[in-house]
Backbone bond lengths (Angstrom), bond angles and torsions (degrees), N, CA, C in turn:
res aa  C-N    CA-C-N  psi(-1)  N-CA   C-N-CA  omega(-1)  CA-C   N-CA-C  phi
1 M - - - 1.430 - - 1.577 107.80 -
2 P 1.306 117.90 134.07 1.449 121.09 -178.98 1.568 109.33 -62.16
3 A 1.295 117.79 153.08 1.452 122.61 178.92 1.494 110.77 -66.01
4 T 1.344 115.18 140.90 1.459 118.63 175.46 1.510 112.08 -81.59
5 E 1.354 117.76 -24.75 1.452 121.67 176.61 1.537 109.27 -146.16
6 T 1.317 117.88 143.28 1.526 120.57 179.24 1.518 110.13 -75.57
7 V 1.306 118.60 -23.59 1.465 121.99 173.47 1.543 108.44 -122.94
8 P 1.319 116.42 100.17 1.468 120.36 -176.84 1.555 112.64 -55.57
9 A 1.303 115.30 145.63 1.490 120.32 -175.28 1.501 111.95 -57.59
10 A 1.354 119.69 -36.13 1.489 121.14 -179.25 1.502 112.65 -62.77
11 Y 1.344 118.36 -22.94 1.442 123.22 -174.22 1.522 111.66 -115.61
12 R 1.302 120.49 7.46 1.471 124.77 -169.82 1.496 113.08 -58.90
13 H 1.277 116.77 -44.13 1.512 119.50 -175.46 1.507 109.09 -123.71
14 A 1.328 115.77 53.82 1.479 119.35 -175.54 1.484 111.62 -148.41
15 V 1.318 114.07 147.05 1.423 122.21 160.98 1.533 105.65 -105.40
16 V 1.342 115.23 116.08 1.476 119.20 -169.13 1.502 111.02 -91.53
17 P 1.314 119.33 119.67 1.468 120.86 176.06 1.488 111.61 -67.85
18 H 1.302 117.17 141.79 1.479 124.28 176.89 1.509 105.42 -129.51
19 L 1.349 115.05 104.01 1.429 120.58 -175.82 1.517 111.14 -87.45
20 L 1.316 116.14 135.74 1.514 121.88 176.35 1.531 108.38 -108.52
21 V 1.336 114.67 125.05 1.460 117.34 -173.82 1.553 107.38 -136.06
22 D 1.304 117.06 163.62 1.427 121.74 178.45 1.524 114.32 -79.98
23 D 1.306 122.38 -16.64 1.414 125.84 177.35 1.536 108.56 -145.39
24 A 1.345 113.15 82.08 1.477 119.64 -175.33 1.488 111.33 -62.99
25 D 1.373 117.81 -37.19 1.480 120.62 -179.96 1.521 108.56 -58.05
26 A 1.322 118.98 -47.79 1.472 122.10 -179.12 1.537 109.90 -65.42
27 A 1.329 118.20 -38.62 1.470 121.21 -178.90 1.508 108.69 -65.52
28 L 1.334 118.19 -41.42 1.474 120.23 178.98 1.490 110.18 -61.38
29 A 1.318 118.82 -45.25 1.448 122.79 179.75 1.557 109.18 -61.76
30 F 1.326 116.29 -42.35 1.490 119.36 179.84 1.534 111.12 -61.60
31 Y 1.339 115.74 -48.44 1.505 118.84 -176.23 1.523 109.89 -64.21
32 Q 1.319 118.08 -33.92 1.480 120.17 176.05 1.573 110.98 -67.75
33 R 1.301 115.44 -45.18 1.463 121.70 -178.74 1.519 109.90 -69.60
34 A 1.280 119.31 -47.15 1.430 123.77 -171.01 1.522 115.16 -83.75
35 F 1.302 117.14 -39.10 1.455 121.87 -174.60 1.518 114.35 -113.49
36 G 1.322 116.38 0.66 1.471 119.65 -177.10 1.551 110.92 68.07
37 A 1.286 118.51 29.14 1.495 122.90 177.93 1.481 110.18 -58.69
38 E 1.340 114.93 141.28 1.458 121.78 176.87 1.531 107.94 -107.41
39 P 1.325 119.62 125.45 1.483 122.82 176.70 1.545 108.25 -67.19
40 R 1.334 115.59 137.39 1.473 121.06 172.27 1.494 112.10 -110.24
41 F 1.324 118.38 -35.15 1.417 122.31 -169.10 1.525 110.25 -168.66
42 R 1.360 115.56 142.33 1.434 117.18 179.28 1.561 110.01 -149.92
43 L 1.326 115.60 133.87 1.462 120.39 170.82 1.501 110.28 -118.48
44 D 1.322 116.88 123.43 1.480 120.86 176.37 1.518 110.07 -99.92
45 G 1.339 117.56 144.89 1.454 121.73 177.47 1.507 109.23 -86.41
46 D 1.317 115.65 172.87 1.421 120.88 -176.51 1.535 112.59 -72.34
47 Q 1.359 118.86 -12.96 1.459 123.68 175.29 1.526 112.13 -95.50
48 G 1.361 116.01 6.65 1.452 120.82 -179.00 1.511 114.92 87.61
49 E 1.328 116.33 -0.43 1.498 121.10 178.36 1.540 109.02 -72.87
50 V 1.328 114.40 155.64 1.467 119.08 171.64 1.499 105.28 -89.67
51 V 1.354 115.36 110.28 1.447 121.01 177.36 1.521 110.32 -71.64
52 H 1.298 117.05 -42.44 1.467 121.56 -177.92 1.543 107.57 -161.74
53 A 1.280 115.49 135.36 1.478 121.55 174.28 1.520 108.70 -140.06
54 E 1.309 115.36 149.05 1.439 122.97 174.90 1.527 109.73 -125.57
55 L 1.267 117.13 139.02 1.466 121.69 174.92 1.520 109.01 -146.94
56 T 1.287 112.99 164.86 1.482 120.57 177.32 1.500 109.02 -115.94
57 V 1.341 114.20 139.27 1.471 120.41 172.67 1.525 103.96 -123.85
58 A 1.331 114.00 115.08 1.482 120.66 -176.49 1.548 110.50 52.48
59 G 1.321 116.05 39.87 1.455 121.60 176.58 1.492 114.38 84.69
60 A 1.316 119.39 -9.71 1.497 121.16 178.78 1.512 109.21 -89.45
61 V 1.347 116.50 135.39 1.443 123.23 -178.16 1.551 108.86 -82.84
62 M 1.303 116.34 136.34 1.444 122.75 169.12 1.522 108.88 -135.37
63 M 1.311 117.67 158.17 1.451 124.05 178.21 1.481 107.45 -119.35
64 L 1.344 115.95 155.71 1.495 121.36 -174.07 1.501 107.45 -156.18
65 G 1.330 116.27 143.77 1.446 120.47 174.22 1.511 111.79 -160.05
66 D 1.313 116.58 169.26 1.455 119.57 175.17 1.520 108.94 -77.77
67 A 1.309 115.58 140.08 1.475 123.28 -179.41 1.527 107.16 -66.69
68 R 1.357 114.53 141.70 1.486 119.92 -177.83 1.546 107.05 -163.20
69 D 1.317 114.89 154.28 1.487 122.24 171.70 1.508 111.64 41.77
70 A 1.370 115.82 -124.06 1.461 120.57 -179.55 1.509 110.50 -70.09
71 L 1.315 118.47 -20.72 1.446 121.44 179.26 1.500 109.96 -91.71
72 R 1.333 116.64 78.09 1.468 123.73 -171.67 1.564 108.98 -97.21
73 S 1.291 112.07 152.95 1.459 119.95 173.93 1.534 107.23 -79.18
74 P 1.360 116.68 164.40 1.489 119.90 178.05 1.520 111.49 -59.00
75 A 1.359 117.30 -27.79 1.480 118.26 -179.97 1.534 111.14 -68.51
76 L 1.332 117.03 -17.27 1.476 119.81 177.22 1.525 113.17 -109.15
77 G 1.343 115.24 18.10 1.457 119.63 178.30 1.488 115.85 85.96
78 G 1.309 117.02 11.10 1.484 119.75 -179.80 1.541 109.65 -102.47
79 T 1.316 111.71 -166.83 1.468 119.50 177.18 1.513 109.40 -107.11
80 P 1.312 118.18 143.69 1.442 119.77 -175.24 1.550 111.92 -84.41
81 V 1.311 117.67 -6.55 1.437 120.63 -174.89 1.501 110.82 -132.82
82 I 1.304 118.69 138.16 1.464 125.87 168.17 1.500 106.47 -116.35
83 L 1.349 115.22 136.71 1.484 118.68 178.45 1.448 108.72 -99.02
84 H 1.332 116.34 126.80 1.501 123.89 178.57 1.545 109.52 -104.47
85 V 1.286 116.08 131.54 1.452 119.46 176.10 1.541 109.02 -138.01
86 Y 1.270 117.10 124.48 1.464 122.64 175.28 1.519 108.01 -84.67
87 V 1.340 114.06 132.04 1.465 122.04 -177.96 1.510 109.32 -132.22
88 P 1.339 118.41 157.98 1.480 119.58 178.88 1.548 113.67 -64.88
89 D 1.300 117.43 -32.81 1.478 121.43 -175.92 1.473 112.03 -143.22
90 V 1.343 116.67 94.64 1.474 124.45 -175.05 1.572 108.95 -62.98
91 D 1.319 118.71 -36.57 1.462 120.95 -178.14 1.486 112.14 -63.96
92 T 1.354 118.32 -45.36 1.438 121.84 -179.91 1.532 110.14 -66.14
93 L 1.302 115.95 -43.37 1.489 118.49 179.05 1.516 111.46 -62.55
94 T 1.338 118.16 -41.11 1.474 122.07 -179.57 1.534 110.48 -64.07
95 A 1.312 119.18 -39.81 1.438 122.79 175.36 1.481 112.73 -60.93
96 R 1.342 114.86 -47.17 1.479 118.55 -179.79 1.509 110.91 -66.67
97 A 1.317 120.01 -39.35 1.419 122.73 -177.68 1.521 112.22 -67.42
98 T 1.370 116.10 -41.96 1.455 116.66 179.23 1.523 112.05 -68.63
99 A 1.320 114.84 -34.88 1.477 119.44 177.11 1.476 111.00 -63.89
100 A 1.337 118.75 -28.41 1.458 122.67 178.96 1.513 113.50 -86.94
101 G 1.341 117.44 -3.85 1.454 122.30 174.42 1.520 114.57 114.60
102 A 1.283 121.45 4.90 1.490 121.76 172.70 1.481 109.37 -68.12
103 E 1.304 117.00 146.24 1.482 125.06 176.91 1.532 106.51 -88.86
104 L 1.343 114.80 122.74 1.469 119.77 176.04 1.537 109.57 -80.23
105 L 1.349 116.93 117.33 1.430 122.72 178.75 1.508 111.30 -94.95
106 E 1.359 115.89 -41.19 1.435 122.88 175.75 1.510 107.05 -144.16
107 G 1.347 113.78 121.01 1.484 120.01 -177.62 1.535 111.24 -70.60
108 P 1.293 118.20 163.66 1.465 123.84 -177.68 1.577 108.57 -55.70
109 A 1.297 113.10 129.65 1.496 120.07 179.44 1.535 109.68 -154.37
110 D 1.312 118.08 144.41 1.436 122.72 175.07 1.503 106.91 -69.93
111 Q 1.316 116.86 136.46 1.462 123.63 -178.57 1.497 112.89 -113.68
112 F 1.357 115.95 161.25 1.434 124.34 -178.95 1.528 113.00 -58.58
113 H 1.324 116.80 -26.41 1.419 121.64 -175.87 1.563 115.57 -87.25
114 G 1.321 114.91 7.77 1.458 119.33 175.07 1.465 116.28 91.21
115 D 1.363 117.33 10.45 1.464 120.46 -179.14 1.528 108.48 -122.74
116 R 1.302 117.67 154.76 1.448 123.65 171.14 1.520 104.51 -98.92
117 T 1.333 119.14 126.14 1.441 120.00 -173.13 1.534 112.95 -133.86
118 A 1.330 113.53 157.87 1.450 120.49 173.27 1.497 105.54 -141.49
119 M 1.396 116.87 147.45 1.417 122.10 178.37 1.548 108.63 -117.78
120 L 1.331 115.99 132.54 1.436 120.67 -178.34 1.529 109.63 -133.51
121 R 1.313 117.50 155.52 1.427 123.74 169.99 1.544 108.04 -113.03
122 D 1.309 114.24 126.58 1.469 116.03 178.44 1.535 110.83 -78.41
123 P 1.333 119.42 167.45 1.478 118.59 -176.89 1.526 115.54 -64.60
124 F 1.310 115.33 -5.11 1.454 122.60 -177.19 1.581 111.72 -102.56
125 G 1.354 113.73 -0.76 1.449 120.32 176.88 1.500 117.40 95.74
126 H 1.350 117.89 -0.99 1.451 120.40 -178.16 1.604 109.26 -83.03
127 L 1.314 112.44 142.79 1.484 118.42 176.18 1.535 111.28 -91.79
128 W 1.282 115.47 139.92 1.461 121.97 -179.91 1.511 107.56 -131.09
129 I 1.367 116.63 135.40 1.462 121.80 170.31 1.514 105.93 -116.86
130 F 1.316 115.60 118.85 1.475 121.59 177.11 1.522 107.05 -103.38
131 L 1.319 114.83 137.92 1.460 121.60 -173.27 1.488 112.26 -132.84
132 T 1.295 118.66 145.26 1.463 125.20 166.74 1.523 106.89 -124.48
133 H 1.320 115.96 123.84 1.465 120.27 -175.72 1.485 110.64 -76.26
134 L 1.359 116.83 128.19 1.459 122.72 -178.77 1.493 114.36 -109.23
135 E 1.387 118.26 -34.66 1.450 122.04 -174.53 1.482 110.56 -140.27
136 D 1.344 116.91 144.52 1.442 122.40 170.41 1.529 107.68 -90.43
137 L 1.329 116.47 118.31 1.470 120.81 -178.28 1.512 108.41 -126.76
138 T 1.347 112.85 154.14 1.520 117.72 173.50 1.495 105.74 -84.39
139 P 1.377 115.78 161.61 1.438 119.72 172.97 1.570 114.36 -53.46
140 E 1.322 115.07 -36.78 1.464 117.26 179.50 1.510 110.58 -67.52
141 Q 1.288 119.78 -39.91 1.492 122.73 177.37 1.527 110.76 -63.08
142 I 1.330 116.58 -38.72 1.472 119.68 179.97 1.523 108.77 -66.38
143 A 1.342 116.57 -44.41 1.482 120.66 -178.41 1.557 109.66 -63.10
144 E 1.335 117.45 -39.76 1.457 121.58 -178.69 1.572 108.50 -63.98
145 R 1.316 113.90 -43.57 1.510 116.93 -179.00 1.518 110.89 -66.75
146 L 1.342 115.99 -38.59 1.461 118.41 177.73 1.540 109.77 -62.34
147 A 1.305 116.51 -45.91 1.489 119.75 178.55 1.501 110.95 -59.65
148 E 1.306 118.72 -40.18 1.511 121.02 176.76 1.506 112.23 -65.57
149 A 1.373 118.25 -34.43 1.404 122.38 -173.21 1.542 110.78 -76.99
150 D 1.343 117.68 -41.87 1.465 115.92 -174.99 1.542 113.91 -149.31
151 G 1.258 116.49 19.85 1.474 118.67 170.59 1.519 115.93 85.13
152 T 1.314 118.46 0.57 1.456 118.57 176.86 1.533 108.02 -90.42
153 A 1.318 116.14 162.69 1.472 120.34 -179.31 1.524 110.00 -156.92
154 G 1.282 114.66 171.18 1.457 120.99 166.69 1.548 117.06 109.62
155 A 1.311 118.35 59.14 1.471 117.33 173.12 1.506 110.01 -71.10
156 T 1.275 116.58 134.42 1.436 121.46 171.15 1.483 109.79 -132.52
157 G 1.249 120.28 165.45 1.460 118.39 -177.59 1.420 110.07 -142.08
């Protein structure tokens, strides 16, 4: 189904933190126990890792996942946070950002989760993922697409 909005209401006025940790499953349990976090969405990989999870703390959305590859934890020389921002046109923003000196890590591309995304590193070392929403999908549809794309599976909520 086509997206109803290019910037979803839950993310309209927010920079969404995306924490990278060495044990996302334990972190999710801790945030639920300690802060009353409410799970929104979770994708598990075929090795049992948390590929992506979303939860709310006092109504604020945050993302979390196990550190991997370019998405490394501070212990591996990476950054523990990625900043997510939904924008009306990720291609235009990416062109402007790279012209201003941002390093393009992943160019704009349509993703299995229904968004068009680009990943950049600013001159100060921070990672940014800019997204334009293309499709409204259920967690089950997202998990099916991920499984088709790279063999992982297992959306839970």
